[in-house]
C-alpha positions in Angstrom: -11.5 -3.4 -4.0 -9.6 -4.7 -6.9 -9.0 -3.6 -10.4 -7.2 -6.1 -12.8 -5.8 -3.5 -15.2 -3.0 -4.3 -17.8 -1.1 -7.4 -16.9 -1.5 -7.0 -12.8 -4.3 -6.6 -10.3 -4.3 -3.3 -8.4 -5.8 -2.9 -5.0 -7.6 0.4 -4.2 -9.8 2.0 -1.7 -12.2 5.0 -2.1 -13.2 7.6 0.4 -15.7 10.0 0.2 -18.8 10.2 -1.8 -18.5 11.1 -5.5 -22.3 12.5 -5.3 -23.6 14.7 -3.1 -26.9 16.3 -2.6 -27.1 20.2 -3.2 -30.3 21.8 -2.9 -32.8 20.3 -5.4 -29.8 18.4 -7.0 -27.1 15.9 -6.8 -23.6 17.4 -7.3 -20.6 15.4 -8.6 -17.5 16.0 -6.8 -14.0 15.8 -8.3 -12.0 12.7 -7.6 -8.5 12.8 -6.6 -6.1 10.1 -6.8 -3.6 10.0 -3.6 -0.4 8.1 -5.3 1.4 7.0 -2.5 5.9 7.1 -2.3 8.6 4.5 -1.5 8.5 2.3 -3.9 8.2 -0.2 -1.1 5.5 1.3 0.9 1.3 1.0 0.5 -1.3 4.0 0.7 -2.1 2.9 4.4 -0.2 5.7 6.2 -1.9 8.3 4.2 -5.6 7.9 5.3 -5.3 9.1 8.9 -3.8 12.3 7.4 -5.5 13.1 4.2 -9.1 12.3 5.8 -10.3 15.9 5.9 -10.0 16.1 1.8 -13.0 13.4 1.7 -15.2 16.5 2.9 -14.0 18.4 -0.8 -13.1 15.2 -2.8 -14.0 11.5 -3.8 -10.2 10.3 -2.5 -9.2 7.3 -4.4 -5.9 5.4 -2.9 -4.3 2.6 -4.8 -0.8 0.7 -3.8 1.1 0.2 -6.8 2.0 -2.8 -8.7 3.8 -5.1 -6.6 3.4 -2.9 -3.6 0.9 -3.5 -0.6 -2.3 -5.2 -1.1 -1.4 -4.9 -5.1 -0.6 -7.9 -7.0 3.1 -9.5 -7.1 4.3 -10.2 -10.5 7.4 -10.0 -12.8 9.4 -7.7 -10.7 11.6 -6.2 -13.8 8.3 -4.5 -14.4 8.3 -2.4 -11.3 9.4 0.6 -13.1 8.2 4.6 -13.6 6.9 3.9 -17.0 4.4 0.8 -15.8 3.6 2.6 -13.0 2.5 5.4 -15.0 0.5 3.3 -17.5 -1.0 1.4 -14.3 -2.3 4.8 -13.6 -3.7 5.4 -16.6 -5.5 1.9 -16.8 -7.1 2.5 -13.4 -8.4 5.8 -14.4 -10.1 4.2 -17.1 -11.2 1.1 -15.5 -13.1 3.7 -12.7 -14.7 5.3 -16.1 -13.6 8.7 -14.9 -13.1 12.3 -16.0 -9.7 14.3 -15.6 -8.7 13.3 -12.3 -7.2 15.7 -9.2 -3.5 13.9 -9.0 -1.8 14.2 -5.8 1.5 12.7 -5.6 3.9 12.4 -2.7 8.1 11.4 -3.0 7.9 8.6 -5.7 4.5 9.1 -6.2 5.1 12.7 -7.1 7.1 11.4 -10.0 4.7 9.0 -10.9 2.1 12.1 -11.1 4.6 14.2 -13.1 5.4 11.6 -15.6 1.3 10.9 -16.0 0.4 14.3 -16.4 3.1 14.9 -18.7 2.2 11.8 -21.1 -1.3 12.3 -20.6 -2.1 15.7 -20.5 -6.1 15.4 -20.8 -6.4 13.1 -18.0 -5.4 15.4 -15.5 -7.4 18.6 -14.3 -5.2 19.6 -11.6 -1.7 18.4 -10.3 -0.4 18.3 -6.9 3.4 17.5 -6.3 4.4 17.0 -3.0 8.2 16.7 -1.6 9.6 15.2 -5.0 12.2 15.8 -7.8 12.5 15.5 -11.6 15.6 13.5 -11.9 17.9 11.3 -10.5 19.9 14.0 -9.3 18.2 14.0 -5.7 20.1 10.9 -4.7 23.5 12.2 -4.4 22.0 15.3 -2.8 20.5 13.1 -0.1 23.9 11.1 0.4 25.6 14.5 1.0 22.7 16.2 3.3 22.4 12.9 5.5 26.1 12.8 5.8 25.9 16.4 7.1 22.9 16.0 9.2 22.7 12.3 10.3 23.5 10.1 12.9 26.4 7.3 11.7 23.2 4.9 11.7 21.6 7.1 9.8 24.3 7.6 7.4 24.9 3.8 7.0 21.0 3.2 6.5 21.1 6.0 3.7 23.9 3.9 2.0 22.1 0.5 2.6 19.0 2.2 0.6 20.9 2.9 -2.4 23.1 0.0 -2.2 19.7 -2.3 -2.9 20.4 -3.7 1.0 17.1 -3.2 2.3 16.0 -6.2 1.2 13.4 -8.0 4.2 10.3 -6.0 5.3 12.2 -6.3 9.2 14.9 -4.0 7.0 12.5 -1.9 5.5 10.9 -1.2 9.2 14.2 -0.7 10.7 15.3 1.6 8.1 11.8 3.8 8.6 12.0 4.2 12.1 15.7 5.0 12.5 15.4 7.6 9.5 12.1 8.6 11.0 13.6 12.2 12.7 15.1 12.9 9.2 11.5 12.3 7.2 9.2 14.2 9.5 10.1 17.1 12.1 7.1 15.8 14.3 8.4 12.1 14.3 6.8 10.2 17.2 8.5 6.8 17.1 5.4 5.0 19.0 2.7 6.4 16.2 5.2 5.6 13.6 5.5 2.0 14.6 2.2 1.5 14.9 1.5 3.1 11.4 4.4 0.9 9.6 3.3 -2.4 11.5 -0.1 -2.1 9.6 1.6 -1.3 6.3 2.8 -4.0 3.9 6.6 -3.2 3.4 7.9 -4.7 0.0 11.4 -4.7 -0.6 11.4 -5.6 -4.0 10.2 -2.5 -6.0 12.4 -0.3 -3.7 15.8 -2.0 -4.9 14.6 -2.4 -8.2 14.0 1.5 -8.3 17.2 3.0 -6.3 19.7 -0.4 -6.1 22.9 0.1 -8.1 21.1 -0.9 -11.3 17.7 0.1 -10.3 15.6 2.1 -12.9 15.5 5.0 -11.3 19.3 5.7 -10.8 19.1 7.7 -14.4 15.5 8.8 -14.7 15.0 12.6 -15.8 11.3 14.3 -16.3 12.6 17.8 -17.1 12.5 17.3 -20.9 8.9 16.1 -20.5 7.6 18.9 -17.8 6.6 21.5 -20.6 3.9 19.1 -21.6 2.1 19.8 -18.6 -1.1 21.5 -18.7 -3.0 20.9 -15.7 -2.6 23.6 -12.7 0.1 22.5 -10.9 0.8 23.0 -7.1 4.2 21.7 -6.2 4.7 21.4 -2.3 7.9 21.5 -0.3 9.7 21.0 2.9 12.3 23.4 4.3 13.9 21.1 6.1 13.6 17.6 3.3 16.8 15.7 3.2 15.7 13.2 0.7 14.2 16.1 -1.8 15.4 19.3 -0.8 13.3 22.4 -1.7 15.6 23.6 -4.1 14.5 20.8 -6.8 11.0 21.6 -6.1 11.9 25.1 -7.1 13.7 23.5 -10.3 10.4 21.5 -11.5 8.2 25.1 -10.7 10.8 26.8 -13.3 9.8 23.9 -15.6 5.9 23.9 -15.5 4.8 26.8 -16.7 2.3 28.5 -14.6 2.9 26.4 -11.4 2.6 27.7 -7.8 5.3 26.6 -5.5 4.6 26.4 -1.6 7.6 25.8 0.7 6.4 24.8 4.2 9.3 26.4 6.8 8.4 23.5 9.4 8.6 20.5 7.5 10.8 18.0 6.3 9.8 15.3 3.5 6.5 14.5 5.4 5.0 17.8 4.9 1.1 16.2 5.0 2.4 15.1 8.4 4.3 17.7 9.6 2.1 20.6 8.9 -1.3 18.8 8.3 -3.6 21.8 8.5 -1.6 24.1 6.9 -0.9 21.7 4.0 -4.7 20.6 3.6 -5.6 24.1 3.1 -2.8 24.7 0.6 -4.1 21.9 -1.4 -7.9 22.8 -1.4 -7.3 26.3 -1.4 -5.7 25.9 -4.7 -8.2 23.6 -6.2 -11.2 26.3 -5.4 -8.6 29.1 -6.8 -7.3 27.5 -10.1 -10.9 26.1 -10.8 -12.3 29.5 -10.6 -9.6 31.2 -12.8 -9.5 28.3 -15.2 -13.2 28.6 -15.8 -14.3 25.5 -14.1 -17.0 25.0 -11.5 -15.1 26.1 -8.2 -18.6 25.2 -6.3 -17.1 21.3 -7.2 -14.5 21.7 -4.3 -16.4 23.3 -1.9 -18.1 20.4 -0.1 
């Protein structure tokens, strides 16, 4: 499905019913947006991992502007600010009340900024393996220099130099860097998943190349504006968003919960799938109950 919002067209897909039978009535389930990472990827790789959440939530997946199956356009507008506005526009286009916002990696940056700028639009916020400021770049370079192979170190340099400029180079990057991103990395399944995806280098390089829009971002001054109950998830072995950056986010968002998964790297939902999904559902139910909202909405 596609939605014309603002100056672009976003591809989105929905998993799970929004209205379900419940005794003698119909009950409305909460809607959650899954915000994919990158930039330069799409939502497709998350579907097999996150499918169990559709037993509790209506899941909306979408590809951010210029990525995946969404419309290409003026690449100067492939920015965090535009992604935030697109997210809010899509929520309004679909006629949704406050959403559960789940963002991973760069998607977590978008989710953070959106929740800070549109606090009434988010009922619950889940941030997975992300960072609130550009300092993660130098940290990632240092960690890969310590842990990586010579080829991985060279590819990290290519990432932040804007040299991953074809889909083939992006595919090679993800397959070579995969053991750093995931503790349970399987080359065959990873290649199949990546070949199903639509890889788009331009948004990635516009974000993280030498003059990229994300080379100086800093959301820390905005985080106090977040009012939604927030769960922050980190992987102990994450090389690109190490867990102390999640601790920092936790310190800036009042009342937030922090979970560090000891057997995970950056791809926490893939490394510890059941534990990660249980943590998300448990958080939603508990925070609904303590926040006075209907916890039953999250129970199936």
